[in-house]
N, C-alpha and C positions, 0 to 999 in steps of 0.2 A: 570406246570409253563405256565406264558397266554402267548399267541403272542403278538408284539409290534404293537404298533399303526400301526407303518410304515408297519409291516410285514400283518397284518389285509387286512389294503391296498394293496399289493400287492397281496393276494387271493382275495381282490374280485374284481380288475383286471383283474386276472386269470379267472375267472369264467364269467367277462365280455367281457372277448375279444370272449371266447370259443359261450356264446349264440349267440353273433353279426354274428356269421359266420352264424347262423342262421335266425337273425332276417331279414340282410337286404335282401338276396333274397326274403324272405317272404313280404318285405314292396315292391319290384319292381314286387311281382307276383299282389299284391293289387291295384298297380297301373294298372297294363293291366286289373286287374276285374273292374276297377271304372272306366277304358277307354275307355274299347272292351265292354265287355260282361261282367253284373253282374251274381253273380251265389245265388243262394241262400242263402248261410252263407259268400256271403263277409262281408255282417254288425257284424258279430259275428268273423270274421277272421281280422278286422279293430279292435274293441275291444282286443281280443288277442294281435295285433300287437302295441296297446298301451298301454297296460297293458308292455309290454317289453319292449318297448319305454320309461317306465313313471323307472321305478326299472334302464336302463339303465342310466339317468339322475340322479337319485337319489347316482347313483356308482361316476358317473363324480363328482357330487356334496360331496362327501368324499373325492375326489384326487385327485382335480380340484391340490390342488398345487403338487403335486409327476406327474402329466402327464406334468403338463408347466415347471417342472426343465427340459423341454429333449429339448427342443425350442420347442414343440407345439402351446403356443400363443391361446391355448384355452383360450376365452373369453367369461362366462357368460352372457354377457348380449346379445350379437349374437346368443345364446345358449334359452335364452329365447323371445329373439325377433322369430325366428325361430317357438319354442313351440306358440308363441302366434298366428303367421299367420296362419297355422297348424289347432290349435283351433278355429280359426274364422271361418275357412273353414268349418270343422269338424260341428258346431253348426252351419251356416246356410244352413249343408246338402247339397252341393255341391261339387259334386264328381268331377270333375273338377279341379275347385280348392284342392279338398285334394290331388289329384293326385301331382298335380300342386308343391302345399308345401313340399311333400312329397316326392319328387325328387328334386326340386330345392332348398332347405332347410334343412331339416331332413336326408337324406339318405346322400349330403354329410358330417354335422355336424360326424354322425355316424360315415363315415370311416376316419374322419379325428380322430374322437375321439379312434379307432381301430389301429390306425398309433402310434397314441402316449404312447398308451396302450401298445405294441408291442415291441416301443422304452424300454418303465420304466423294460416292463420283460427281457428284454435283459443284460438285465446294463448297 
């Protein structure tokens, strides 16, 4: 018997919450590297984190209706704006702007997504 769409959404949210437990600390670590002392692999680390954020935002796109059932009020436009700000900083190769976009825009959104997903999963 195949899973219903909602069951698939719940499964995706479960995986996403688990992944975000590692992603968010990684983002804080890369902010430190970008603002204090770059390492040899900072760029590779950042790419890995970007891939992780892209995966999370794909899950969000497919579960937004479910996430917003618990009054999360996640706004797709705000998410896209944050991604645009980050992308611009990344394209300019501006470490300070990348760090600021990550700390001021992306991490708060990811934390809100995580909180919303936990509420959904709690039932």
